[in-house]
GURO-712767 format. One record per residue (C-alpha): residue number from 1; x, z, y. Coordinates in Angstrom, 3 decimals. Layout:
! GURO-712767
@resi: NUM | x: X | z: Z | y: Y
...
//
This chain:
! GURO-712767
@resi: 1 | x: -35.496 | z: 33.810 | y: 14.388
@resi: 2 | x: -34.337 | z: 30.501 | y: 15.805
@resi: 3 | x: -37.191 | z: 28.215 | y: 16.823
@resi: 4 | x: -37.792 | z: 24.952 | y: 14.983
@resi: 5 | x: -36.608 | z: 22.573 | y: 17.772
@resi: 6 | x: -33.508 | z: 24.637 | y: 18.483
@resi: 7 | x: -32.654 | z: 24.978 | y: 14.786
@resi: 8 | x: -33.077 | z: 21.222 | y: 14.308
@resi: 9 | x: -30.779 | z: 20.536 | y: 17.244
@resi: 10 | x: -28.127 | z: 22.927 | y: 15.909
@resi: 11 | x: -28.319 | z: 21.360 | y: 12.443
@resi: 12 | x: -28.065 | z: 17.843 | y: 13.883
@resi: 13 | x: -25.128 | z: 18.928 | y: 16.034
@resi: 14 | x: -23.304 | z: 20.383 | y: 13.036
@resi: 15 | x: -23.885 | z: 17.213 | y: 11.028
@resi: 16 | x: -22.639 | z: 15.083 | y: 13.915
@resi: 17 | x: -19.563 | z: 17.304 | y: 14.266
@resi: 18 | x: -18.836 | z: 17.060 | y: 10.532
@resi: 19 | x: -19.155 | z: 13.249 | y: 10.583
@resi: 20 | x: -16.942 | z: 13.029 | y: 13.669
@resi: 21 | x: -14.256 | z: 15.206 | y: 12.056
@resi: 22 | x: -14.409 | z: 13.092 | y: 8.891
@resi: 23 | x: -14.097 | z: 9.813 | y: 10.819
@resi: 24 | x: -11.167 | z: 11.089 | y: 12.883
@resi: 25 | x: -9.369 | z: 12.658 | y: 9.918
@resi: 26 | x: -6.276 | z: 10.747 | y: 8.788
@resi: 27 | x: -5.811 | z: 8.765 | y: 5.627
@resi: 28 | x: -2.251 | z: 9.671 | y: 4.623
@resi: 29 | x: -0.286 | z: 7.112 | y: 2.602
@resi: 30 | x: 3.032 | z: 8.186 | y: 1.090
@resi: 31 | x: 5.314 | z: 5.854 | y: -0.820
@resi: 32 | x: 8.601 | z: 6.338 | y: -2.612
@resi: 33 | x: 10.773 | z: 3.612 | y: -4.142
@resi: 34 | x: 14.100 | z: 4.076 | y: -5.920
@resi: 35 | x: 16.416 | z: 1.711 | y: -7.760
@resi: 36 | x: 19.716 | z: 2.743 | y: -9.333
@resi: 37 | x: 21.409 | z: -0.020 | y: -11.284
@resi: 38 | x: 18.651 | z: -1.498 | y: -13.453
@resi: 39 | x: 16.407 | z: 1.591 | y: -13.352
@resi: 40 | x: 13.384 | z: 1.434 | y: -11.064
@resi: 41 | x: 10.955 | z: 4.099 | y: -9.947
@resi: 42 | x: 8.116 | z: 3.839 | y: -7.469
@resi: 43 | x: 4.942 | z: 5.704 | y: -6.649
@resi: 44 | x: 2.187 | z: 5.622 | y: -4.058
@resi: 45 | x: -0.088 | z: 8.478 | y: -3.013
@resi: 46 | x: -3.158 | z: 8.218 | y: -0.791
@resi: 47 | x: -5.050 | z: 11.248 | y: 0.530
@resi: 48 | x: -8.223 | z: 11.108 | y: 2.591
@resi: 49 | x: -10.938 | z: 13.431 | y: 3.902
@resi: 50 | x: -8.532 | z: 16.357 | y: 4.220
@resi: 51 | x: -7.503 | z: 16.111 | y: 0.573
@resi: 52 | x: -10.953 | z: 15.657 | y: -0.976
@resi: 53 | x: -9.938 | z: 12.145 | y: -2.033
@resi: 54 | x: -6.581 | z: 11.602 | y: -3.703
@resi: 55 | x: -5.196 | z: 8.459 | y: -5.332
@resi: 56 | x: -1.859 | z: 8.221 | y: -7.170
@resi: 57 | x: -0.195 | z: 5.054 | y: -8.467
@resi: 58 | x: 2.959 | z: 5.027 | y: -10.577
@resi: 59 | x: 5.238 | z: 2.057 | y: -11.234
@resi: 60 | x: 4.254 | z: 0.449 | y: -14.557
@resi: 61 | x: 6.435 | z: 0.981 | y: -17.594
@resi: 62 | x: 7.794 | z: -2.434 | y: -18.592
@resi: 63 | x: 8.172 | z: -3.511 | y: -22.202
@resi: 64 | x: 9.352 | z: -6.979 | y: -23.186
@resi: 65 | x: 7.393 | z: -8.563 | y: -26.033
@resi: 66 | x: 8.597 | z: -12.050 | y: -26.942
@resi: 67 | x: 7.831 | z: -14.452 | y: -24.106
@resi: 68 | x: 5.578 | z: -11.972 | y: -22.271
@resi: 69 | x: 5.930 | z: -8.600 | y: -20.576
@resi: 70 | x: 3.708 | z: -5.636 | y: -21.354
@resi: 71 | x: 2.961 | z: -3.310 | y: -18.450
@resi: 72 | x: 1.712 | z: 0.229 | y: -18.895
@resi: 73 | x: -0.034 | z: 1.246 | y: -15.682
@resi: 74 | x: -1.072 | z: 4.796 | y: -14.881
@resi: 75 | x: -3.412 | z: 5.608 | y: -12.001
@resi: 76 | x: -4.917 | z: 8.942 | y: -11.036
@resi: 77 | x: -7.876 | z: 9.453 | y: -8.738
@resi: 78 | x: -9.198 | z: 12.822 | y: -7.595
@resi: 79 | x: -12.434 | z: 13.436 | y: -5.761
@resi: 80 | x: -13.553 | z: 16.843 | y: -4.502
@resi: 81 | x: -11.343 | z: 18.725 | y: -6.928
@resi: 82 | x: -12.072 | z: 16.591 | y: -9.973
@resi: 83 | x: -9.349 | z: 14.491 | y: -11.541
@resi: 84 | x: -9.521 | z: 11.271 | y: -13.467
@resi: 85 | x: -6.590 | z: 9.405 | y: -15.025
@resi: 86 | x: -6.605 | z: 5.771 | y: -16.053
@resi: 87 | x: -3.899 | z: 4.334 | y: -18.313
@resi: 88 | x: -3.992 | z: 0.597 | y: -18.999
@resi: 89 | x: -1.860 | z: -1.834 | y: -20.938
@resi: 90 | x: -1.579 | z: -5.368 | y: -19.610
@resi: 91 | x: 0.365 | z: -8.381 | y: -20.823
@resi: 92 | x: 2.074 | z: -10.488 | y: -18.171
@resi: 93 | x: 2.991 | z: -14.027 | y: -19.160
@resi: 94 | x: 3.162 | z: -17.438 | y: -17.504
@resi: 95 | x: -0.617 | z: -17.893 | y: -17.730
@resi: 96 | x: -1.405 | z: -14.551 | y: -16.046
@resi: 97 | x: 1.160 | z: -15.232 | y: -13.287
@resi: 98 | x: -0.346 | z: -18.638 | y: -12.515
@resi: 99 | x: -3.809 | z: -17.085 | y: -12.593
@resi: 100 | x: -2.746 | z: -14.478 | y: -10.010
@resi: 101 | x: -1.274 | z: -17.198 | y: -7.782
@resi: 102 | x: -4.510 | z: -19.202 | y: -8.002
@resi: 103 | x: -6.625 | z: -16.137 | y: -7.172
@resi: 104 | x: -4.439 | z: -15.307 | y: -4.162
@resi: 105 | x: -4.727 | z: -18.884 | y: -2.913
@resi: 106 | x: -8.495 | z: -18.760 | y: -3.388
@resi: 107 | x: -8.773 | z: -15.514 | y: -1.418
@resi: 108 | x: -6.768 | z: -17.024 | y: 1.445
@resi: 109 | x: -8.829 | z: -20.201 | y: 1.381
@resi: 110 | x: -12.306 | z: -18.716 | y: 1.070
@resi: 111 | x: -11.982 | z: -15.546 | y: 3.134
@resi: 112 | x: -12.477 | z: -15.974 | y: 6.861
@resi: 113 | x: -9.042 | z: -15.409 | y: 8.505
@resi: 114 | x: -7.732 | z: -13.013 | y: 5.837
@resi: 115 | x: -4.227 | z: -12.929 | y: 7.363
@resi: 116 | x: -5.730 | z: -12.067 | y: 10.740
@resi: 117 | x: -7.609 | z: -9.183 | y: 9.122
@resi: 118 | x: -4.367 | z: -7.938 | y: 7.575
@resi: 119 | x: -2.536 | z: -8.080 | y: 10.922
@resi: 120 | x: -5.340 | z: -6.286 | y: 12.782
@resi: 121 | x: -5.571 | z: -3.597 | y: 10.111
@resi: 122 | x: -1.823 | z: -2.970 | y: 10.028
@resi: 123 | x: -1.806 | z: -2.710 | y: 13.827
@resi: 124 | x: -3.864 | z: 0.488 | y: 13.501
@resi: 125 | x: -1.482 | z: 2.031 | y: 10.949
@resi: 126 | x: 0.954 | z: 4.627 | y: 12.301
@resi: 127 | x: 4.281 | z: 5.029 | y: 10.499
@resi: 128 | x: 5.300 | z: 8.682 | y: 10.832
@resi: 129 | x: 8.268 | z: 8.714 | y: 8.437
@resi: 130 | x: 10.724 | z: 6.094 | y: 7.230
@resi: 131 | x: 13.887 | z: 6.781 | y: 5.244
@resi: 132 | x: 15.877 | z: 4.035 | y: 3.565
@resi: 133 | x: 19.338 | z: 4.617 | y: 2.163
@resi: 134 | x: 21.416 | z: 2.143 | y: 0.190
@resi: 135 | x: 24.796 | z: 2.224 | y: -1.518
@resi: 136 | x: 26.529 | z: -1.032 | y: -2.455
@resi: 137 | x: 29.859 | z: -1.996 | y: -3.917
@resi: 138 | x: 31.566 | z: -4.998 | y: -5.503
@resi: 139 | x: 34.861 | z: -3.501 | y: -6.635
@resi: 140 | x: 36.678 | z: -5.389 | y: -3.864
@resi: 141 | x: 37.108 | z: -3.842 | y: -0.413
@resi: 142 | x: 36.644 | z: -7.060 | y: 1.585
@resi: 143 | x: 33.545 | z: -8.227 | y: -0.287
@resi: 144 | x: 32.091 | z: -4.726 | y: -0.192
@resi: 145 | x: 32.480 | z: -4.627 | y: 3.588
@resi: 146 | x: 30.801 | z: -8.046 | y: 3.907
@resi: 147 | x: 27.971 | z: -6.993 | y: 1.597
@resi: 148 | x: 27.475 | z: -3.796 | y: 3.580
@resi: 149 | x: 27.064 | z: -5.835 | y: 6.757
@resi: 150 | x: 24.566 | z: -8.145 | y: 5.052
@resi: 151 | x: 22.496 | z: -5.181 | y: 3.857
@resi: 152 | x: 22.493 | z: -3.746 | y: 7.382
@resi: 153 | x: 21.281 | z: -7.106 | y: 8.676
@resi: 154 | x: 18.469 | z: -7.234 | y: 6.116
@resi: 155 | x: 17.367 | z: -3.710 | y: 6.995
@resi: 156 | x: 17.342 | z: -4.237 | y: 10.750
@resi: 157 | x: 15.462 | z: -7.540 | y: 10.332
@resi: 158 | x: 12.873 | z: -5.897 | y: 8.055
@resi: 159 | x: 12.482 | z: -3.053 | y: 10.554
@resi: 160 | x: 11.998 | z: -5.533 | y: 13.383
@resi: 161 | x: 9.259 | z: -7.363 | y: 11.469
@resi: 162 | x: 7.573 | z: -4.070 | y: 10.516
@resi: 163 | x: 7.597 | z: -2.900 | y: 14.140
@resi: 164 | x: 5.609 | z: -6.011 | y: 15.088
@resi: 165 | x: 2.905 | z: -5.170 | y: 12.542
@resi: 166 | x: 2.823 | z: -1.362 | y: 12.321
@resi: 167 | x: 3.083 | z: 1.302 | y: 15.021
@resi: 168 | x: 6.311 | z: 3.232 | y: 14.603
@resi: 169 | x: 5.836 | z: 6.871 | y: 15.606
@resi: 170 | x: 9.079 | z: 8.172 | y: 14.102
@resi: 171 | x: 12.753 | z: 7.330 | y: 14.357
@resi: 172 | x: 13.674 | z: 5.329 | y: 11.219
@resi: 173 | x: 16.483 | z: 6.796 | y: 9.156
@resi: 174 | x: 18.474 | z: 3.853 | y: 7.765
@resi: 175 | x: 21.840 | z: 4.223 | y: 6.055
@resi: 176 | x: 24.146 | z: 1.905 | y: 4.126
@resi: 177 | x: 27.059 | z: 3.423 | y: 2.209
@resi: 178 | x: 29.894 | z: 1.214 | y: 0.907
@resi: 179 | x: 31.242 | z: 1.964 | y: -2.558
@resi: 180 | x: 34.730 | z: 0.460 | y: -2.793
@resi: 181 | x: 35.734 | z: 1.701 | y: -6.244
@resi: 182 | x: 33.308 | z: -0.316 | y: -8.418
@resi: 183 | x: 30.412 | z: -2.722 | y: -8.534
@resi: 184 | x: 27.408 | z: -0.614 | y: -7.667
@resi: 185 | x: 23.936 | z: -0.833 | y: -6.187
@resi: 186 | x: 21.420 | z: 1.908 | y: -5.465
@resi: 187 | x: 18.629 | z: 2.077 | y: -2.919
@resi: 188 | x: 15.929 | z: 4.602 | y: -2.157
@resi: 189 | x: 13.146 | z: 4.433 | y: 0.381
@resi: 190 | x: 10.402 | z: 6.782 | y: 1.458
@resi: 191 | x: 7.643 | z: 6.348 | y: 4.030
@resi: 192 | x: 4.554 | z: 8.098 | y: 5.338
@resi: 193 | x: 1.822 | z: 6.167 | y: 7.120
@resi: 194 | x: -1.479 | z: 7.270 | y: 8.616
@resi: 195 | x: -4.692 | z: 5.594 | y: 9.696
@resi: 196 | x: -7.953 | z: 7.222 | y: 10.702
@resi: 197 | x: -10.634 | z: 7.373 | y: 8.019
@resi: 198 | x: -13.149 | z: 5.841 | y: 10.418
@resi: 199 | x: -11.026 | z: 2.752 | y: 11.034
@resi: 200 | x: -10.299 | z: 2.422 | y: 7.305
@resi: 201 | x: -14.062 | z: 2.258 | y: 6.659
@resi: 202 | x: -14.456 | z: -0.220 | y: 9.526
@resi: 203 | x: -11.659 | z: -2.421 | y: 8.111
@resi: 204 | x: -13.302 | z: -2.482 | y: 4.673
@resi: 205 | x: -16.634 | z: -3.486 | y: 6.233
@resi: 206 | x: -14.932 | z: -6.258 | y: 8.209
@resi: 207 | x: -13.263 | z: -7.549 | y: 5.050
@resi: 208 | x: -16.621 | z: -7.505 | y: 3.245
@resi: 209 | x: -18.204 | z: -9.550 | y: 6.045
@resi: 210 | x: -15.335 | z: -12.066 | y: 6.044
@resi: 211 | x: -15.583 | z: -12.479 | y: 2.270
@resi: 212 | x: -19.355 | z: -12.810 | y: 2.465
@resi: 213 | x: -18.863 | z: -15.748 | y: 4.813
@resi: 214 | x: -16.741 | z: -17.520 | y: 2.190
@resi: 215 | x: -17.259 | z: -21.261 | y: 2.584
@resi: 216 | x: -17.697 | z: -23.540 | y: -0.368
@resi: 217 | x: -18.425 | z: -20.765 | y: -2.899
@resi: 218 | x: -21.938 | z: -20.766 | y: -4.398
@resi: 219 | x: -23.415 | z: -17.297 | y: -4.071
@resi: 220 | x: -21.097 | z: -16.163 | y: -1.284
@resi: 221 | x: -19.347 | z: -12.855 | y: -1.994
@resi: 222 | x: -20.908 | z: -12.374 | y: -5.432
@resi: 223 | x: -19.858 | z: -15.868 | y: -6.425
@resi: 224 | x: -16.316 | z: -15.204 | y: -5.231
@resi: 225 | x: -16.226 | z: -11.930 | y: -7.191
@resi: 226 | x: -17.340 | z: -13.704 | y: -10.363
@resi: 227 | x: -14.580 | z: -16.291 | y: -9.940
@resi: 228 | x: -11.909 | z: -13.643 | y: -9.313
@resi: 229 | x: -12.979 | z: -11.617 | y: -12.351
@resi: 230 | x: -12.999 | z: -14.656 | y: -14.591
@resi: 231 | x: -10.079 | z: -14.393 | y: -17.003
//
């Protein structure tokens, strides 16, 4: 029989090893976006703790209702084998858009260096897959060739900006295909990004501290939360 001190040390070592594995395990973020003509499709999947945590977001279904837009959002979260789905309907009109703009401005104003936090967090994200293919056409050969060059320019510029923010660990696969026969537009992108679970927790804590130091908001973080949740 293992003695009490030795058994305690083995148990503590196993717990430490489990925590270390959890902190070093990757949070895998996969995204897919597709647009063909006027049809859009997009989804985002996040997996953490070796699959014990799974989050899935699907592009909202858009329905036009008078002067507003109704969005049907579907989100799925799984934790340790259990699944939970959340379907919500939300109306988007001029008032809700202005409210979102005001809330974004308030976050930038009352969170200590929010943009700096975003840059530092993205700098620890590793992009392991990037595919982006596009097909464009105007029905005229000359204009199609010019549009193809413009799309290439947009893609290379976007890739250059992304490389300054995120660590690229894979060769990007970018293609642009001209369609000379007709007016046409289709684009599809897919990416996989990873960040360690430990740094993700650290980034959330840093954001909490920066929000708690919000200046000019009575009640600090709780006061800011009440303002953001106010309809």
